[in-house]
MIDO-913309 format. One record per residue (C-alpha): residue in one letter; x, y, z. Coordinates in nm, 3 decimals. Example, Ala and Ser with C-alpha at 12.3 -4.5 7.8 and 13.67 -1.06 7.14 Angstrom:
! MIDO-913309
(a; (1.230; -0.450; 0.780));
(s; (1.367; -0.106; 0.714));
END
This chain:
! MIDO-913309
(x; (0.000; 0.000; 0.000));
(x; (0.272; 0.247; 0.100));
(x; (0.482; 0.145; -0.199));
(x; (0.193; 0.218; -0.435));
(x; (0.122; 0.554; -0.273));
(x; (0.491; 0.645; -0.292));
(x; (0.507; 0.548; -0.660));
(x; (0.201; 0.759; -0.743));
(x; (0.354; 1.055; -0.558));
(x; (0.685; 1.010; -0.744));
(x; (0.506; 0.995; -1.079));
(x; (0.334; 1.325; -0.999));
(x; (0.654; 1.489; -0.875));
(x; (0.857; 1.378; -1.178));
(x; (0.588; 1.475; -1.430));
(x; (0.495; 1.816; -1.290));
(x; (0.857; 1.881; -1.195));
(x; (0.960; 1.825; -1.557));
(x; (0.684; 2.063; -1.671));
(x; (0.806; 2.329; -1.425));
(x; (1.169; 2.293; -1.535));
(x; (1.054; 2.323; -1.897));
(x; (0.871; 2.646; -1.810));
(x; (1.179; 2.789; -1.636));
(x; (1.434; 2.685; -1.897));
(x; (1.238; 2.687; -2.223));
(x; (1.342; 2.326; -2.294));
(x; (1.074; 2.098; -2.447));
(x; (0.857; 1.956; -2.169));
(x; (0.797; 1.625; -2.349));
(x; (1.171; 1.554; -2.366));
(x; (1.212; 1.631; -1.997));
(x; (0.914; 1.412; -1.901));
(x; (1.052; 1.128; -2.109));
(x; (1.391; 1.162; -1.941));
(x; (1.234; 1.184; -1.594));
(x; (1.045; 0.859; -1.646));
(x; (1.350; 0.674; -1.775));
(x; (1.562; 0.794; -1.481));
(x; (1.290; 0.711; -1.226));
(x; (1.213; 0.374; -1.383));
(x; (1.472; 0.155; -1.554));
(x; (1.773; 0.359; -1.434));
(x; (1.710; 0.413; -1.060));
(x; (1.425; 0.161; -1.022));
(x; (1.222; 0.404; -0.810));
(x; (0.904; 0.337; -1.011));
(x; (0.778; 0.011; -1.156));
(x; (0.437; 0.090; -1.310));
(x; (0.360; -0.270; -1.406));
(x; (0.423; -0.385; -1.049));
(x; (0.231; -0.094; -0.894));
(x; (-0.075; -0.091; -1.123));
(x; (-0.075; -0.447; -1.256));
(x; (-0.359; -0.522; -1.497));
(x; (-0.496; -0.169; -1.449));
(x; (-0.200; -0.010; -1.629));
(x; (-0.327; -0.056; -1.984));
(x; (-0.689; 0.063; -1.922));
(x; (-0.557; 0.356; -1.714));
(x; (-0.335; 0.473; -1.999));
(x; (-0.615; 0.420; -2.252));
(x; (-0.866; 0.627; -2.053));
(x; (-0.606; 0.900; -1.996));
(x; (-0.536; 0.921; -2.371));
(x; (-0.910; 0.941; -2.438));
(x; (-0.949; 1.233; -2.195));
(x; (-0.651; 1.412; -2.350));
(x; (-0.796; 1.367; -2.699));
(x; (-1.136; 1.491; -2.583));
(x; (-0.985; 1.803; -2.427));
(x; (-0.790; 1.859; -2.747));
(x; (-1.110; 1.826; -2.947));
(x; (-1.268; 2.095; -2.731));
(x; (-1.004; 2.338; -2.859));
(x; (-1.087; 2.270; -3.225));
(x; (-1.311; 2.548; -3.346));
(x; (-1.422; 2.539; -3.707));
(x; (-1.344; 2.912; -3.735));
(x; (-0.979; 2.824; -3.676));
(x; (-1.000; 2.540; -3.930));
(x; (-1.102; 2.785; -4.200));
(x; (-0.777; 2.976; -4.143));
(x; (-0.571; 2.672; -4.245));
(x; (-0.672; 2.711; -4.612));
(x; (-0.772; 2.346; -4.642));
(x; (-0.435; 2.217; -4.521));
(x; (-0.582; 1.997; -4.247));
(x; (-0.828; 1.832; -4.488));
(x; (-0.544; 1.758; -4.728));
(x; (-0.321; 1.616; -4.453));
(x; (-0.598; 1.385; -4.331));
(x; (-0.745; 1.270; -4.663));
(x; (-0.423; 1.267; -4.869));
(x; (-0.148; 1.266; -4.608));
(x; (-0.269; 0.962; -4.415));
(x; (-0.264; 0.716; -4.711));
(x; (0.058; 0.868; -4.852));
(x; (0.229; 0.846; -4.514));
(x; (0.097; 0.494; -4.464));
(x; (0.234; 0.378; -4.801));
(x; (0.574; 0.546; -4.762));
(x; (0.604; 0.429; -4.403));
(x; (0.528; 0.072; -4.508));
(x; (0.809; 0.083; -4.765));
(x; (1.051; 0.217; -4.505));
(x; (0.947; -0.048; -4.250));
(x; (0.992; -0.330; -4.502));
(x; (1.301; -0.228; -4.697));
(x; (1.496; -0.045; -4.425));
(x; (1.375; -0.175; -4.086));
(x; (1.348; -0.527; -4.226));
(x; (0.997; -0.604; -4.099));
(x; (0.781; -0.856; -4.280));
(x; (0.510; -0.699; -4.496));
(x; (0.210; -0.755; -4.262));
(x; (0.393; -0.609; -3.960));
(x; (0.542; -0.330; -4.172));
(x; (0.198; -0.222; -4.297));
(x; (0.047; -0.235; -3.947));
(x; (0.331; -0.036; -3.787));
(x; (0.328; 0.224; -4.065));
(x; (-0.043; 0.280; -4.002));
(x; (0.027; 0.348; -3.634));
(x; (0.306; 0.593; -3.726));
(x; (0.058; 0.813; -3.914));
(x; (-0.033; 0.966; -3.576));
(x; (0.145; 1.265; -3.424));
(x; (-0.079; 1.320; -3.125));
(x; (-0.183; 1.607; -2.895));
(x; (0.013; 1.464; -2.602));
(x; (0.335; 1.572; -2.773));
(x; (0.230; 1.843; -3.019));
(x; (0.031; 2.060; -2.777));
(x; (0.314; 2.094; -2.521));
(x; (0.551; 2.182; -2.807));
(x; (0.318; 2.451; -2.940));
(x; (0.259; 2.586; -2.590));
(x; (0.630; 2.652; -2.547));
(x; (0.711; 2.774; -2.898));
(x; (0.624; 3.094; -3.078));
(x; (0.487; 2.946; -3.402));
(x; (0.268; 3.165; -3.625));
(x; (-0.108; 3.122; -3.614));
(x; (-0.168; 2.919; -3.935));
(x; (0.104; 2.650; -3.896));
(x; (0.014; 2.630; -3.527));
(x; (-0.349; 2.557; -3.618));
(x; (-0.245; 2.304; -3.886));
(x; (-0.020; 2.111; -3.647));
(x; (-0.281; 2.114; -3.369));
(x; (-0.571; 1.999; -3.588));
(x; (-0.363; 1.733; -3.761));
(x; (-0.241; 1.593; -3.428));
(x; (-0.587; 1.559; -3.278));
(x; (-0.769; 1.436; -3.589));
(x; (-0.496; 1.192; -3.697));
(x; (-0.465; 1.027; -3.355));
(x; (-0.775; 0.807; -3.397));
(x; (-0.698; 0.770; -3.770));
(x; (-0.365; 0.599; -3.700));
(x; (-0.527; 0.368; -3.448));
(x; (-0.794; 0.271; -3.701));
(x; (-0.536; 0.203; -3.971));
(x; (-0.362; -0.036; -3.733));
(x; (-0.693; -0.203; -3.652));
(x; (-0.774; -0.246; -4.023));
(x; (-0.444; -0.426; -4.082));
(x; (-0.469; -0.643; -3.772));
(x; (-0.829; -0.743; -3.832));
(x; (-0.746; -0.840; -4.189));
(x; (-0.453; -1.053; -4.072));
(x; (-0.673; -1.216; -3.809));
(x; (-0.976; -1.276; -4.029));
(x; (-0.791; -1.373; -4.348));
(x; (-0.737; -1.720; -4.202));
(x; (-1.114; -1.744; -4.163));
(x; (-1.173; -1.660; -4.530));
(x; (-1.270; -1.292; -4.487));
(x; (-1.166; -1.056; -4.767));
(x; (-1.003; -0.715; -4.724));
(x; (-1.319; -0.545; -4.851));
(x; (-1.528; -0.719; -4.585));
(x; (-1.290; -0.609; -4.308));
(x; (-1.280; -0.250; -4.433));
(x; (-1.659; -0.225; -4.464));
(x; (-1.714; -0.362; -4.114));
(x; (-1.459; -0.123; -3.964));
(x; (-1.602; 0.175; -4.153));
(x; (-1.943; 0.083; -4.014));
(x; (-1.792; 0.061; -3.662));
(x; (-1.620; 0.399; -3.708));
(x; (-1.947; 0.559; -3.821));
(x; (-2.125; 0.416; -3.518));
(x; (-1.846; 0.548; -3.292));
(x; (-1.866; 0.892; -3.451));
(x; (-2.244; 0.899; -3.410));
(x; (-2.210; 0.790; -3.049));
(x; (-1.972; 1.078; -2.978));
(x; (-2.196; 1.326; -3.161));
(x; (-2.512; 1.209; -2.979));
(x; (-2.333; 1.236; -2.644));
(x; (-2.225; 1.591; -2.730));
(x; (-2.580; 1.688; -2.831));
(x; (-2.712; 1.541; -2.507));
(x; (-2.463; 1.744; -2.301));
(x; (-2.548; 2.050; -2.509));
(x; (-2.917; 2.004; -2.431));
(x; (-2.886; 1.913; -2.062));
(x; (-2.635; 2.172; -1.939));
(x; (-2.804; 2.499; -2.050));
(x; (-3.145; 2.388; -1.917));
(x; (-3.031; 2.347; -1.558));
(x; (-3.072; 1.969; -1.543));
(x; (-2.723; 1.941; -1.396));
(x; (-2.612; 2.170; -1.110));
(x; (-2.304; 2.382; -1.170));
(x; (-2.083; 2.193; -0.929));
(x; (-2.159; 1.861; -1.104));
(x; (-2.104; 1.972; -1.465));
(x; (-1.731; 1.895; -1.475));
(x; (-1.773; 1.550; -1.311));
(x; (-2.068; 1.465; -1.538));
(x; (-1.868; 1.563; -1.846));
(x; (-1.570; 1.358; -1.728));
(x; (-1.782; 1.048; -1.668));
(x; (-1.964; 1.094; -2.000));
(x; (-1.635; 1.099; -2.191));
(x; (-1.513; 0.782; -2.022));
(x; (-1.850; 0.614; -2.083));
(x; (-1.849; 0.701; -2.454));
(x; (-1.490; 0.580; -2.489));
(x; (-1.555; 0.244; -2.320));
(x; (-1.888; 0.182; -2.497));
(x; (-1.736; 0.255; -2.837));
(x; (-1.443; 0.022; -2.769));
(x; (-1.688; -0.253; -2.674));
(x; (-1.851; -0.216; -3.016));
(x; (-1.512; -0.223; -3.191));
(x; (-1.169; -0.203; -3.031));
(x; (-0.979; 0.127; -3.081));
(x; (-1.280; 0.323; -3.210));
(x; (-1.318; 0.491; -2.871));
(x; (-1.055; 0.750; -2.961));
(x; (-1.260; 0.851; -3.264));
(x; (-1.578; 0.876; -3.055));
(x; (-1.428; 1.109; -2.790));
(x; (-1.260; 1.324; -3.056));
(x; (-1.592; 1.373; -3.236));
(x; (-1.759; 1.445; -2.902));
(x; (-1.501; 1.711; -2.818));
(x; (-1.516; 1.883; -3.157));
(x; (-1.898; 1.882; -3.154));
(x; (-1.910; 2.040; -2.808));
(x; (-1.646; 2.298; -2.903));
(x; (-1.866; 2.432; -3.182));
(x; (-2.190; 2.453; -2.980));
(x; (-2.070; 2.765; -2.793));
(x; (-2.191; 2.643; -2.455));
(x; (-2.134; 2.893; -2.176));
(x; (-2.099; 2.606; -1.929));
(x; (-1.783; 2.482; -2.103));
(x; (-1.612; 2.818; -2.049));
(x; (-1.664; 2.782; -1.674));
(x; (-1.496; 2.441; -1.657));
(x; (-1.217; 2.525; -1.903));
(x; (-0.950; 2.569; -1.630));
(x; (-1.050; 2.233; -1.478));
(x; (-1.013; 2.054; -1.812));
(x; (-0.677; 2.213; -1.883));
(x; (-0.543; 2.124; -1.538));
(x; (-0.661; 1.764; -1.573));
(x; (-0.494; 1.741; -1.915));
(x; (-0.160; 1.870; -1.785));
(x; (-0.173; 1.615; -1.502));
(x; (-0.265; 1.330; -1.739));
(x; (0.002; 1.414; -1.997));
(x; (0.267; 1.442; -1.724));
(x; (0.161; 1.122; -1.551));
(x; (0.116; 0.906; -1.860));
(x; (0.447; 1.011; -2.013));
(x; (0.634; 0.930; -1.693));
(x; (0.449; 0.597; -1.655));
(x; (0.520; 0.482; -2.011));
(x; (0.886; 0.584; -2.008));
(x; (0.928; 0.430; -1.660));
(x; (0.782; 0.106; -1.798));
(x; (1.058; 0.085; -2.056));
(x; (1.251; -0.240; -2.037));
(x; (1.616; -0.179; -2.117));
(x; (1.646; -0.543; -2.221));
(x; (1.402; -0.470; -2.504));
(x; (1.626; -0.192; -2.630));
(x; (1.905; -0.443; -2.676));
(x; (1.709; -0.562; -2.978));
(x; (1.790; -0.228; -3.141));
(x; (1.985; -0.281; -3.461));
(x; (2.190; -0.044; -3.673));
(x; (1.942; -0.069; -3.959));
(x; (1.685; 0.091; -3.731));
(x; (1.893; 0.411; -3.742));
(x; (1.844; 0.414; -4.117));
(x; (1.472; 0.367; -4.064));
(x; (1.458; 0.662; -3.821));
(x; (1.652; 0.876; -4.068));
(x; (1.409; 0.784; -4.347));
(x; (1.108; 0.853; -4.122));
(x; (1.236; 1.198; -4.022));
(x; (1.385; 1.320; -4.349));
(x; (1.195; 1.134; -4.621));
(x; (0.858; 0.993; -4.517));
(x; (0.720; 1.292; -4.329));
(x; (0.852; 1.567; -4.560));
(x; (0.739; 1.389; -4.878));
(x; (0.397; 1.318; -4.725));
(x; (0.337; 1.682; -4.629));
(x; (0.480; 1.837; -4.944));
(x; (0.272; 1.608; -5.169));
(x; (-0.042; 1.667; -4.962));
(x; (-0.004; 2.047; -4.963));
(x; (0.107; 2.076; -5.326));
(x; (-0.074; 2.360; -5.507));
(x; (-0.233; 2.475; -5.180));
(x; (-0.239; 2.842; -5.066));
(x; (-0.012; 2.757; -4.770));
(x; (0.325; 2.937; -4.817));
(x; (0.637; 2.727; -4.871));
(x; (0.803; 2.823; -4.542));
(x; (0.496; 2.708; -4.348));
(x; (0.479; 2.382; -4.547));
(x; (0.843; 2.311; -4.460));
(x; (0.781; 2.368; -4.088));
(x; (0.480; 2.132; -4.091));
(x; (0.687; 1.881; -4.291));
(x; (0.953; 1.878; -4.020));
(x; (0.741; 1.872; -3.702));
(x; (0.584; 1.529; -3.640));
(x; (0.666; 1.399; -3.290));
(x; (0.510; 1.068; -3.186));
(x; (0.398; 1.002; -2.831));
(x; (0.168; 0.805; -2.606));
(x; (-0.071; 0.662; -2.865));
(x; (0.208; 0.524; -3.086));
(x; (0.375; 0.348; -2.792));
(x; (0.054; 0.217; -2.634));
(x; (-0.097; 0.083; -2.958));
(x; (0.235; -0.067; -3.072));
(x; (0.267; -0.257; -2.745));
(x; (-0.092; -0.378; -2.773));
(x; (-0.054; -0.507; -3.130));
(x; (0.289; -0.658; -3.056));
(x; (0.121; -0.907; -2.821));
(x; (-0.159; -0.979; -3.067));
(x; (0.081; -1.032; -3.359));
(x; (0.284; -1.279; -3.154));
(x; (-0.035; -1.483; -3.101));
(x; (-0.091; -1.482; -3.479));
(x; (0.259; -1.617; -3.533));
(x; (0.436; -1.303; -3.660));
(x; (0.774; -1.298; -3.487));
(x; (0.851; -0.938; -3.577));
(x; (0.573; -0.825; -3.346));
(x; (0.805; -0.804; -3.046));
(x; (1.033; -0.563; -3.236));
(x; (0.747; -0.309; -3.255));
(x; (0.799; -0.212; -2.890));
(x; (1.168; -0.139; -2.954));
(x; (1.097; 0.052; -3.274));
(x; (0.808; 0.253; -3.129));
(x; (1.017; 0.373; -2.834));
(x; (1.302; 0.456; -3.071));
(x; (1.065; 0.658; -3.290));
(x; (0.920; 0.841; -2.989));
(x; (1.260; 0.928; -2.843));
(x; (1.406; 1.033; -3.180));
(x; (1.111; 1.251; -3.282));
(x; (1.068; 1.410; -2.939));
(x; (1.436; 1.500; -2.912));
(x; (1.477; 1.615; -3.273));
(x; (1.151; 1.808; -3.304));
(x; (1.130; 1.923; -2.943));
(x; (1.467; 2.096; -2.942));
(x; (1.452; 2.221; -3.301));
(x; (1.103; 2.369; -3.337));
(x; (1.204; 2.715; -3.212));
(x; (1.520; 2.759; -3.425));
(x; (1.355; 2.604; -3.732));
(x; (1.053; 2.835; -3.695));
(x; (1.288; 3.135; -3.669));
(x; (1.493; 3.015; -3.967));
(x; (1.181; 2.974; -4.181));
(x; (1.035; 3.302; -4.050));
(x; (0.710; 3.146; -3.933));
(x; (0.715; 3.276; -3.578));
(x; (0.462; 3.501; -3.412));
(x; (0.552; 3.839; -3.270));
(x; (0.911; 3.815; -3.147));
(x; (0.858; 4.072; -2.874));
(x; (0.543; 4.049; -2.668));
(x; (0.399; 4.375; -2.548));
(x; (0.115; 4.537; -2.356));
(x; (-0.256; 4.538; -2.440));
(x; (-0.434; 4.842; -2.297));
(x; (-0.813; 4.808; -2.277));
(x; (-0.979; 5.148; -2.278));
(x; (-0.880; 5.457; -2.479));
(x; (-0.827; 5.727; -2.216));
(x; (-0.574; 6.010; -2.174));
(x; (-0.396; 5.788; -1.920));
(x; (-0.366; 5.489; -2.156));
(x; (-0.270; 5.713; -2.449));
(x; (0.013; 5.870; -2.245));
(x; (0.136; 5.530; -2.130));
(x; (0.124; 5.388; -2.483));
(x; (0.322; 5.684; -2.620));
(x; (0.596; 5.633; -2.362));
(x; (0.618; 5.260; -2.438));
(x; (0.637; 5.329; -2.810));
(x; (0.931; 5.559; -2.743));
(x; (1.097; 5.265; -2.564));
(x; (1.020; 5.042; -2.867));
(x; (0.789; 4.821; -2.658));
(x; (0.495; 4.675; -2.859));
(x; (0.167; 4.824; -2.736));
(x; (-0.195; 4.828; -2.853));
(x; (-0.504; 5.014; -2.728));
(x; (-0.841; 4.837; -2.756));
(x; (-1.176; 5.015; -2.730));
(x; (-1.526; 4.974; -2.874));
(x; (-1.549; 5.345; -2.962));
(x; (-1.398; 5.461; -3.290));
(x; (-1.404; 5.821; -3.167));
(x; (-1.216; 5.746; -2.845));
(x; (-0.950; 5.567; -3.048));
(x; (-0.896; 5.867; -3.279));
(x; (-0.612; 6.026; -3.072));
(x; (-0.429; 5.693; -3.064));
(x; (-0.464; 5.648; -3.441));
(x; (-0.336; 6.001; -3.503));
(x; (-0.037; 5.929; -3.278));
(x; (0.046; 5.616; -3.477));
(x; (-0.036; 5.378; -3.192));
(x; (-0.179; 5.038; -3.299));
(x; (-0.546; 5.005; -3.207));
(x; (-0.817; 4.739; -3.194));
(x; (-1.170; 4.861; -3.258));
(x; (-1.427; 4.628; -3.106));
(x; (-1.567; 4.488; -2.785));
(x; (-1.277; 4.306; -2.623));
(x; (-1.515; 4.062; -2.451));
(x; (-1.682; 3.960; -2.778));
(x; (-1.627; 3.612; -2.924));
(x; (-1.517; 3.781; -3.246));
(x; (-1.209; 3.902; -3.062));
(x; (-1.074; 3.546; -3.060));
(x; (-1.066; 3.552; -3.440));
(x; (-0.950; 3.908; -3.498));
(x; (-0.698; 3.962; -3.218));
(x; (-0.400; 3.736; -3.152));
(x; (-0.359; 3.749; -2.774));
(x; (-0.034; 3.552; -2.798));
(x; (0.130; 3.883; -2.897));
(x; (0.082; 4.025; -2.548));
(x; (0.258; 3.935; -2.225));
(x; (0.060; 4.179; -2.010));
(x; (-0.292; 4.330; -2.013));
(x; (-0.404; 4.646; -1.834));
(x; (-0.771; 4.751; -1.818));
(x; (-0.776; 5.131; -1.792));
(x; (-1.135; 5.233; -1.863));
(x; (-1.326; 5.468; -1.631));
(x; (-1.546; 5.179; -1.514));
(x; (-1.383; 4.978; -1.236));
(x; (-1.633; 4.691; -1.259));
(x; (-1.574; 4.660; -1.636));
(x; (-1.200; 4.659; -1.576));
(x; (-1.244; 4.372; -1.331));
(x; (-1.462; 4.183; -1.581));
(x; (-1.197; 4.215; -1.853));
(x; (-0.921; 4.097; -1.619));
(x; (-1.127; 3.802; -1.497));
(x; (-1.206; 3.701; -1.856));
(x; (-0.846; 3.701; -1.981));
(x; (-0.669; 3.582; -1.665));
(x; (-0.685; 3.210; -1.764));
(x; (-0.516; 3.281; -2.100));
(x; (-0.266; 3.556; -2.015));
(x; (-0.210; 3.461; -1.651));
(x; (-0.364; 3.593; -1.329));
(x; (-0.041; 3.775; -1.240));
(x; (-0.029; 3.943; -1.583));
(x; (-0.369; 4.115; -1.588));
(x; (-0.392; 4.457; -1.424));
(x; (-0.654; 4.723; -1.381));
(x; (-0.715; 5.074; -1.262));
(x; (-0.914; 5.078; -0.943));
(x; (-0.860; 5.070; -0.570));
(x; (-0.703; 4.757; -0.427));
(x; (-0.979; 4.543; -0.281));
(x; (-1.072; 4.601; 0.080));
(x; (-1.210; 4.294; 0.256));
(x; (-1.380; 4.515; 0.515));
(x; (-1.571; 4.718; 0.256));
(x; (-1.889; 4.528; 0.158));
(x; (-1.914; 4.736; -0.162));
(x; (-1.565; 4.650; -0.288));
(x; (-1.512; 4.400; -0.566));
(x; (-1.366; 4.074; -0.432));
(x; (-0.998; 4.006; -0.499));
(x; (-1.080; 3.686; -0.691));
(x; (-1.261; 3.886; -0.962));
(x; (-1.011; 4.167; -1.003));
(x; (-0.683; 4.210; -1.183));
(x; (-0.379; 4.335; -0.997));
(x; (-0.436; 4.699; -0.895));
(x; (-0.199; 4.932; -1.079));
(x; (0.041; 5.135; -0.863));
(x; (0.161; 5.012; -0.526));
(x; (-0.092; 5.248; -0.365));
(x; (-0.373; 5.120; -0.588));
(x; (-0.497; 5.453; -0.729));
(x; (-0.867; 5.446; -0.809));
(x; (-1.026; 5.549; -1.138));
(x; (-1.140; 5.883; -0.999));
(x; (-0.791; 5.953; -0.863));
(x; (-0.638; 5.903; -1.207));
(x; (-0.903; 6.119; -1.374));
(x; (-0.830; 6.402; -1.130));
(x; (-0.457; 6.371; -1.189));
(x; (-0.508; 6.380; -1.565));
(x; (-0.701; 6.707; -1.530));
(x; (-0.413; 6.845; -1.320));
(x; (-0.163; 6.763; -1.594));
(x; (0.012; 6.460; -1.446));
(x; (0.239; 6.282; -1.690));
(x; (0.480; 5.990; -1.728));
(x; (0.853; 6.004; -1.665));
(x; (1.112; 5.758; -1.794));
(x; (1.416; 5.687; -1.578));
(x; (1.697; 5.451; -1.677));
(x; (1.859; 5.268; -1.388));
(x; (2.238; 5.255; -1.389));
(x; (2.523; 5.175; -1.152));
(x; (2.550; 5.545; -1.068));
(x; (2.177; 5.609; -1.047));
(x; (2.025; 5.305; -0.881));
(x; (1.670; 5.216; -0.782));
(x; (1.686; 5.390; -0.445));
(x; (1.807; 5.711; -0.608));
(x; (1.528; 5.690; -0.867));
(x; (1.267; 5.641; -0.598));
(x; (1.406; 5.926; -0.389));
(x; (1.390; 6.158; -0.690));
(x; (1.013; 6.126; -0.722));
(x; (0.811; 6.431; -0.626));
(x; (0.559; 6.401; -0.346));
(x; (0.266; 6.193; -0.463));
(x; (0.455; 6.049; -0.762));
(x; (0.433; 5.675; -0.815));
(x; (0.631; 5.418; -1.008));
(x; (0.405; 5.234; -1.251));
(x; (0.597; 5.006; -1.486));
(x; (0.938; 4.843; -1.514));
(x; (1.075; 4.770; -1.862));
(x; (1.363; 4.524; -1.837));
(x; (1.651; 4.512; -2.084));
(x; (1.509; 4.194; -2.242));
(x; (1.171; 4.360; -2.304));
(x; (0.986; 4.198; -2.011));
(x; (0.723; 4.421; -1.851));
(x; (0.655; 4.429; -1.476));
(x; (0.399; 4.659; -1.316));
(x; (0.441; 4.801; -0.969));
(x; (0.120; 4.692; -0.798));
(x; (-0.020; 4.666; -0.448));
(x; (0.095; 4.303; -0.446));
(x; (0.421; 4.315; -0.645));
(x; (0.716; 4.552; -0.631));
(x; (0.982; 4.440; -0.882));
(x; (1.342; 4.543; -0.823));
(x; (1.503; 4.719; -1.123));
(x; (1.856; 4.630; -1.231));
(x; (2.111; 4.846; -1.417));
(x; (1.992; 4.884; -1.776));
(x; (1.622; 4.863; -1.688));
(x; (1.385; 5.156; -1.737));
(x; (1.123; 5.272; -1.486));
(x; (0.806; 5.453; -1.595));
(x; (0.667; 5.675; -1.320));
(x; (0.346; 5.876; -1.299));
(x; (0.432; 6.218; -1.169));
(x; (0.280; 6.566; -1.115));
(x; (0.363; 6.837; -1.371));
(x; (0.601; 7.011; -1.127));
(x; (0.829; 6.706; -1.096));
(x; (1.189; 6.789; -1.196));
(x; (1.398; 6.546; -1.395));
(x; (1.725; 6.438; -1.232));
(x; (2.012; 6.559; -1.444));
(x; (2.162; 6.296; -1.671));
(x; (1.880; 6.048; -1.620));
(x; (1.608; 6.183; -1.852));
(x; (1.539; 5.954; -2.144));
END
């Protein structure tokens, strides 16, 4: 009992620890999780998943993959699909058979597998998978279109690869009974249609039940979780490996129903997915048997080379030929194709089944699948950032500040940041209020920031910080609360007094952004100061003129507002955070008109 509890705790520590190190260092999280599992399992023997979980290991991993695929499906909005210029449709309808055929040739002629095993394994390798692609995209600054292509392909192709493997296996199994290939394909297509319908019906049922109050708010997340598992298991009972298709369809269908209830449980789903990805990766890599790797042969290196540099690039370039997708984006998509959990899990499953059918090469699938996973994760994980920069398919290199509300205060702040070459944008739903910003050459966004259309028209990945500066404190809090899950709770700020727990009329801290200024000036305070002619002052910190000297130079009532570090990072001085400037950093202060600049320090 204690050993099992300790193993579960270690799996969590290794998985989440690897994610945290990836966040701190910028290294690919999937590579770190893979390494953590190998070190904790076959190297140090701290974790033995097969001993701890026994027969539950395989169904646990299967259910976890289903939940990850469902959550990925929930992020697939058809509006985003339209931005891919048909690339995803081409990669699924054309890329899957092309990749399957080319992969089969590589498996047979280079890896040396017999034809039946080669065809089955090549079908499995069609998958890329959200468990590896989504963490890569989260940590890289890939432009919007190739990001959408890679995400959609990973989620849609995951069940496709599993089904291709099933088609091959079922044909091998039934051919001895006299069944033809056409019979097998028709039966599996029928099973896939049933699985898709099951997922769609479940999504429609959720979409009907949730908005009508038939499920209380606190039970919606648990009900959704149980429904996904139920659909996955029921579909697999009808036909093995169709459950992944069912939950993917269920997720995509729900994502395009625009249910308000799903927005409320979005943080829960994302947290569960991070935990599942971390745990499953550590479990699978900790389950690796080093004795199996001794079966690795030198010809397998040639197979990995062919998979990375021939099969995937040719598949993508042929699929996207004559498409509107630019060449640099095609090349990035052609390079990025990491394999993960699904490839390993399904390969291990079919390895056992092939052995029972008398195909000796089945045991080699485990060795090859782990080799493919390690090679693709290391190569693609560490190269995606430099390759994206080389091909010039990155998003905004420098992330800036999004100011919500066109006011004299926000206009003055934006002008100062522009002078410091910091990206800044002012958003407002009034064309007239944005006129001064347009005349000053400041980028603007005209529209309601809380509208769903904003998701399509405004790329929030360009901004590291948001500040709501309208004259309505409650609206500022609403904006901060809306964008906190995406930008980060510590990166959304607002004008308005810091919350006072003793004041029954104050907005609660949980709904607000961080109050600008360490003293938390209210909206009315700022409006009065604007009328009095208050302005912004830039002060560069140096060895001779340090932070203490800069603070001492402020006139009475003046306040430090924003710190611009040498690397472009922005840090507000708030009631809860007081960053410490270093030499080379610049401090923006809000000062009265009579404030005198220190000699030699004016920017």
